[in-house]
C-alpha atoms as a printed R data frame, in Angstrom:
   type eleno elety resid chain resno       x       y       z
1  ATOM     1    CA   MET     A     1 -47.795 -37.535 -41.762
2  ATOM     2    CA   LYS     A     2 -44.699 -37.769 -39.949
3  ATOM     3    CA   ALA     A     3 -42.884 -34.541 -38.360
4  ATOM     4    CA   SER     A     4 -39.032 -35.808 -37.504
5  ATOM     5    CA   HIS     A     5 -35.815 -33.432 -36.831
6  ATOM     6    CA   GLY     A     6 -37.814 -30.924 -37.736
7  ATOM     7    CA   ARG     A     7 -38.741 -32.096 -41.353
8  ATOM     8    CA   LEU     A     8 -42.325 -32.607 -42.520
9  ATOM     9    CA   GLU     A     9 -42.149 -36.016 -44.799
10 ATOM    10    CA   PHE     A    10 -45.150 -37.482 -46.990
11 ATOM    11    CA   VAL     A    11 -45.842 -40.518 -48.387
12 ATOM    12    CA   MET     A    12 -46.673 -39.764 -52.317
13 ATOM    13    CA   PRO     A    13 -49.009 -42.264 -54.060
14 ATOM    14    CA   ALA     A    14 -46.919 -42.234 -57.205
15 ATOM    15    CA   PRO     A    15 -43.457 -43.395 -58.366
16 ATOM    16    CA   SER     A    16 -40.638 -41.029 -57.626
17 ATOM    17    CA   THR     A    17 -40.720 -39.856 -61.321
18 ATOM    18    CA   LYS     A    18 -44.063 -38.931 -61.054
19 ATOM    19    CA   ALA     A    19 -43.769 -37.065 -57.458
20 ATOM    20    CA   PHE     A    20 -40.152 -35.323 -58.681
21 ATOM    21    CA   GLU     A    21 -42.198 -33.532 -61.738
22 ATOM    22    CA   ALA     A    22 -45.023 -32.205 -59.457
23 ATOM    23    CA   PHE     A    23 -42.913 -30.599 -57.764
24 ATOM    24    CA   PHE     A    24 -39.790 -29.707 -59.533
25 ATOM    25    CA   ASN     A    25 -41.366 -29.009 -63.411
26 ATOM    26    CA   HIS     A    26 -42.114 -24.851 -62.624
27 ATOM    27    CA   GLU     A    27 -44.842 -25.275 -65.646
28 ATOM    28    CA   VAL     A    28 -46.550 -28.563 -64.087
29 ATOM    29    CA   ARG     A    29 -46.303 -26.838 -60.699
30 ATOM    30    CA   LEU     A    30 -48.319 -23.295 -61.674
31 ATOM    31    CA   ARG     A    31 -50.952 -25.933 -62.260
32 ATOM    32    CA   TRP     A    32 -51.300 -27.633 -59.302
33 ATOM    33    CA   ASP     A    33 -50.099 -25.298 -56.520
34 ATOM    34    CA   THR     A    34 -52.617 -22.728 -55.802
35 ATOM    35    CA   LEU     A    35 -50.494 -20.680 -53.696
36 ATOM    36    CA   LEU     A    36 -48.116 -19.695 -56.686
37 ATOM    37    CA   ASP     A    37 -49.090 -16.945 -59.228
38 ATOM    38    CA   VAL     A    38 -45.805 -17.842 -60.826
39 ATOM    39    CA   THR     A    39 -42.870 -19.758 -60.535
40 ATOM    40    CA   TYR     A    40 -39.654 -20.376 -63.064
41 ATOM    41    CA   VAL     A    41 -35.811 -21.185 -63.434
42 ATOM    42    CA   GLU     A    42 -33.680 -17.785 -63.682
43 ATOM    43    CA   GLY     A    43 -32.048 -17.842 -67.203
44 ATOM    44    CA   GLY     A    44 -34.784 -20.602 -67.917
45 ATOM    45    CA   GLY     A    45 -35.415 -23.872 -68.194
46 ATOM    46    CA   THR     A    46 -38.396 -25.934 -66.965
47 ATOM    47    CA   HIS     A    47 -36.207 -27.458 -64.305
48 ATOM    48    CA   PRO     A    48 -34.047 -26.144 -61.660
49 ATOM    49    CA   TYR     A    49 -30.444 -27.751 -61.630
50 ATOM    50    CA   VAL     A    50 -26.951 -27.272 -59.644
51 ATOM    51    CA   GLU     A    51 -26.587 -23.626 -58.930
52 ATOM    52    CA   ALA     A    52 -29.690 -22.543 -60.918
53 ATOM    53    CA   ILE     A    53 -32.014 -20.057 -59.183
54 ATOM    54    CA   SER     A    54 -35.609 -20.076 -58.939
55 ATOM    55    CA   THR     A    55 -38.251 -17.563 -58.484
56 ATOM    56    CA   ASN     A    56 -41.372 -18.266 -57.206
57 ATOM    57    CA   ARG     A    57 -43.877 -15.309 -56.416
58 ATOM    58    CA   GLY     A    58 -47.860 -15.970 -54.203
59 ATOM    59    CA   ARG     A    59 -50.768 -15.996 -55.300
60 ATOM    60    CA   GLY     A    60 -53.688 -13.787 -53.908
61 ATOM    61    CA   TRP     A    61 -53.515 -12.202 -51.098
62 ATOM    62    CA   LYS     A    62 -49.951 -13.651 -51.116
63 ATOM    63    CA   ALA     A    63 -48.679 -11.420 -54.069
64 ATOM    64    CA   GLY     A    64 -46.480  -9.492 -52.055
65 ATOM    65    CA   MET     A    65 -44.122 -12.263 -51.085
66 ATOM    66    CA   ALA     A    66 -41.820 -13.534 -53.398
67 ATOM    67    CA   MET     A    67 -38.874 -16.051 -52.880
68 ATOM    68    CA   ARG     A    68 -35.300 -16.770 -54.902
69 ATOM    69    CA   THR     A    69 -33.682 -20.317 -53.795
70 ATOM    70    CA   ARG     A    70 -30.117 -21.420 -55.336
71 ATOM    71    CA   ARG     A    71 -30.422 -25.457 -56.118
72 ATOM    72    CA   CYS     A    72 -27.477 -26.050 -54.616
73 ATOM    73    CA   ALA     A    73 -27.225 -30.114 -55.065
74 ATOM    74    CA   PHE     A    74 -28.844 -33.181 -56.445
75 ATOM    75    CA   ALA     A    75 -28.391 -36.225 -57.354
76 ATOM    76    CA   THR     A    76 -30.474 -39.110 -58.284
77 ATOM    77    CA   SER     A    77 -30.496 -43.005 -56.530
78 ATOM    78    CA   ALA     A    78 -31.523 -46.482 -57.047
79 ATOM    79    CA   LYS     A    79 -34.339 -45.750 -54.434
80 ATOM    80    CA   GLY     A    80 -35.426 -42.553 -55.644
81 ATOM    81    CA   ILE     A    81 -34.548 -39.051 -55.139
82 ATOM    82    CA   ALA     A    82 -31.759 -37.528 -53.211
83 ATOM    83    CA   PHE     A    83 -30.870 -33.955 -51.942
């Protein structure tokens, strides 16, 4: 893990397509993310898209916390995924 410019960077031991699915496919994320109890794209779908709003609610003692985020931009590149 390397911190630079206020960002955390992690090396993922997987191809970018697999890492993308693990983090951005809400159905897949619920299988491994022990901090989440509920995660979904408002209006339907498994992946957030430009202007989509995602809702995420915590699990256990974090159940009272929730976050709604709006996807602002998304583009893929030959090197992987760029936001």
